[in-house]
C-alpha positions in Angstrom: -13.9 16.3 6.2 -12.7 13.5 8.5 -9.1 12.3 8.0 -8.8 8.7 6.7 -6.3 6.8 9.0 -3.7 4.2 7.9 -3.4 1.0 9.9 -0.8 -1.8 10.3 -2.5 -4.9 9.1 -1.8 -8.6 8.4 -2.3 -10.7 5.4 -5.8 -11.7 6.7 -7.0 -8.2 7.7 -5.6 -6.2 4.8 -8.7 -7.1 2.8 -10.9 -5.0 5.1 -9.6 -1.8 3.6 -9.7 -0.5 0.1 -5.9 0.0 -0.5 -2.9 -1.9 0.9 0.8 -1.6 0.6 3.3 -4.4 1.3 7.0 -4.1 2.0 9.4 -6.9 2.7 12.9 -6.5 3.8 15.3 -8.9 5.4 15.6 -7.1 8.7 11.9 -6.5 9.6 10.1 -9.1 7.5 6.8 -8.4 5.8 5.0 -5.2 6.7 1.5 -4.3 5.5 -0.3 -1.0 5.8 -3.9 -0.4 4.8 -6.4 2.4 4.4 -9.4 3.6 2.5 -7.3 6.4 1.0 -4.6 5.7 -1.7 -3.0 9.0 -1.1 -2.6 8.3 2.7 -1.1 4.9 2.0 1.5 6.5 -0.3 2.2 9.2 2.3 2.8 6.5 5.0 5.1 4.6 2.7 7.2 7.8 2.3 7.0 8.5 6.1 8.3 5.0 6.9 11.2 5.3 4.5 10.2 2.4 2.4 12.3 2.1 -0.8 9.7 -0.1 -2.6 6.1 -1.1 -1.8 3.6 -3.2 -3.7 0.2 -1.5 -3.7 -3.0 -3.4 -4.2 -6.7 -2.8 -4.0 -9.8 -4.9 -3.2 -11.9 -3.4 -6.0 -10.9 -3.6 -9.6 -7.3 -3.2 -10.8 -4.7 -0.5 -11.6 -3.4 0.7 -14.9 0.4 0.3 -15.0 1.7 1.6 -18.3 -0.7 0.0 -20.8 -1.3 -3.0 -18.7 -4.0 -3.8 -16.1 -2.5 -5.2 -12.9 -3.7 -6.4 -9.5 -0.8 -4.8 -7.8 2.0 -2.6 -8.8 5.4 -1.5 -7.5 5.5 1.9 -5.9 8.8 3.7 -5.3 8.3 6.9 -3.2 10.0 10.1 -4.2 12.1 11.7 -1.5 
């Protein structure tokens, strides 16, 4: 099976991939990573040391608790 890469994207190009994670901090500004694998997006968030990311998808929505949401906060475990 071929590995699914994770790319640095912009607000315009993030919609070319199935999953995206956004992180904003005062030092680096807005950072967006995207991939067709949710697991790889989450791994990259941990690898970059992000404390909080907002994950979104281009297809459907996520279940967050008992709510359906377009994006949800993801806090990696270290």
